[in-house]
N, C-alpha and C positions, 0 to 999 in steps of 0.2 A: 504494500500500500504506500502510495506517495505521501510525503509529509504535507505538501500543499500542491493542489492541482487546479487547473482551469480546464473546463470542458466546453468546447465550442462557444467560448466567451465572446461577447461583444460589449465594448465599453464606450462611454461617452457622458455628456452632461445633458440632462433633459432629453429633448428629441434629437440632439446633435450627436451623431455617432462618429467616433474618431478611429476605432479599430475593431475588427471582427475576425471570426474564425480562429480565435486564439485557443490553442491546445498546448498546455504547458504542465510538466510534472517535475516537481522538485523532490529529489530523493535524499534521504539521510546520508551524510558523508560526502556531499557533492556541492560544487559551486556552479551556479549558472549566471552568466553575464548577459544583461540586456543592453542592447545598443540601438541607436536610432538618432536621427537629427532632431534638433529642437522643434518642438511643436507637433510631433507626430502622435503623442499620446502616452509616452512612457509614465509620466506622473499619474495620468488618469488610470492607467492599468495598475500601477502600484496601489492607488487609493481603492480600487475595486478589489484587488487581492487582499487588502487589509480589512475589508468589510466596511469601509467608510463611504463607498458609493455602491448603489445597487447595480448589478449587471443589467444591461439592456437585453441580453439574451445569454443562454447558457448558465453555468453555475461555477462557483468556487468551492472546492472541497478542502477542508482542513482536517487532516487525519481521517479522511473518508467521510466526514460529516459536512453537510451543506452549511457554509459559514453564515448564511442568512438566518439560520435557526439557532445560532449560538449567541449568548450574551457577550457584551464587550469584555467582561471580566474573563469569561471562558476563552475568548479569542486571545486576550493578552497573556493568559497562562501558557498558550501554545505558540504564539506568533509575536515576535519582537520586531520593532522598527527602529532603524538608525537613520536619522535625518542628516543632511549636510550640516557640518559644524558651523555655528554662528554664536556670537556673543549673546548671552542671556540678559534679560532685562533686570533680573534680580540676582544678587550675590548669594550663591550657595557654595558650600565647600564641595570638593570633588567627591568626598564620601557621601554627602547628602544627595548629590546628583545620582550616584550609583544606587543609593537606597531607594530612589524613586522607582527603580525597576521592580521593586517588591510590592508596589501598590496593588496590583491585581490579586495578590495573595492575602491582603489584609481586609478586615471588615471596614464598614463605612467610617467608623470613628476610632479605629484601632491605631496604635502607634507601633512603629517598627520595633520588633523584639530582638533578642540576642541572635537568633537564627538569621533574621533579616540583615542585621549588621554584618554577620559573618559571611553571608552570601555576597554582600556588596564588597567587602574587603577581599574576598577570594577573587571576585571579578576584576577588581583593580590590580591585584597581583598577577592575574592571568594576562592582563594587558601591559604589565611591566611598569605600572604607574602607582604602585602602592605608596611610594614615598610622597606622592602629591595629595594624599587623602585629605589633609587639612588645608590645602591651598584653595583660595578663592577661585572658583571655576571661571569667573569673568577675566581672570588674569593669566589664563593658560594660553600657550601658543595654539595655532590652528591644529597642528598635529596632535598635541596633548589633549585638546578638547575633543577631537574626533575619537581618540582612544577612550576618553572618559564616556562618551556617548555609547560606544560599543560595550564598555563595561556595564553601563546602565541596562543595556539590552541583555547582556549575559546574566545579570542578576535576576532577570525574570525567570530564568531556567526554562525558557521556551525551546522547542525543538527546531524552530524555523526562525531565521533572521533575514529581514529584508533591509538592504542598505541603499540609500539614494546617493549616488555619486560620492562615495566616502573619501575619495582622494581629491575632490575638486578643490582648487586653490591651495593645495599643499605643495611644499617644496619636495625635491627629489628624495631626500632622506626619509621624510615622513610618508611619502607615497609608498616607498618600499616597505616601511614598517607596517603600514596599514594593510598592504597586500599580503605580507607575510602572516598577519593576524587572520585575514580572511581565509587563507589556505589552511592555517592551523585549526581554525574553528571547524571547518569541514572535515579535516582529518580526525577531529575529535568526535565526529558523529552528527554534527548539525547539518541541516539543509540551509544553504545560503544563496540568496538572490541579490545580485549587485547590478545597479545601473552604472554605466560608464560611457564616456565619449572616446575612450582609448582602446582600440582593438587589441593593442599589444598587451593590455592587462588581461584580456580574455585568454590570449595565447599563453600567458604566464601562469595564471592561477585557476582557470575555469575547466570544468569537465564538459560543460555544454554551454552553448550560446543561444540567444534569441534576438531577433531583430524585428523592429517595426519600421517599415518603409513608408515613404510619402504615400498618402492615400489609404493608410491603415492596414496594409498587407503585413501579415505576421508569419514568421517561420522560426522554428527552433530545431536544433540538432547538434551533433558533435562539432566542436569548435573549428577545427581545421577545414573540414569539407564545407561548412556553412560560411565562414568568413574568408571568402576568396577575394582576390583583387577586383574582380568584376563586380561582385556584390558590394564591396566597400566603396568602390568608385561610384556606383549607382546610389548607394545609401547617402553619401555625403556630397554628391555632385562635384567631385573632383577626381581626376585620374590618379590612382595610386598603384603601387606594386607591393606584393608581399614576398619577402625573401627570408631565407634561413641563413643565420650566421654560422660560422664554423662550429660554434658550441651547440648548435641546434635550436637556438632561440629564434622565434619568428618576429620580424620587424616590418613595419609598414612605412612606406615613404613615397616620394614622388619619383616617377621614372627619370632615369638619367637623361640629361640633355645631350643632343648630338654635338660633337666638337667640330 
């Protein structure tokens, strides 16, 4: 059974449809990268998979159950979301931020207990930022904040994590750190869905890829057969080539200019 699945899904806002024919299965222990140009519906698809928007057609299954029939608390116990890092409006410590991931397991007026604090501290340690627990989260670097947001999701103890462009605006070192975390989470048994504008990230860490093209056409499959130079050129309206380096890493770039 897939951890999270979309079956013949169509997504949009109101009567406006942005993508349809979406069949997607996220398996435990795997990373799936979602690619597509701006404005094709990646965020709308994410919001539908998270149960925040109703499907226009088809259904979303979370652990085999229709997500439309689950409460928000039940969804949060199984499905975690990592937004793009941004400075918060209120000052919380990094530990407080991680503890927020335990909200779904608490009663309406309950305070975090010893087990919740332990789960939050374990998540910070997993991300390598336990030493930042008492730091004001608004004073973190972009990379540190992204790791803190992933720790918050880990503290939920959910089996599925959905990440919205987790490396956006990060420098090279922090991009590498976050991608290493993404792969490590999957290797630990989680199902991970990541949106990205960088095909090379999919080649580096993903087991499968999915694309939404202009006009809402959706396709998913193994990374290398799906993300061909032809498809990427069409996807982003610019001619590119995909080449393998001597180490076997696949890179995307512009064709060489004739001399």
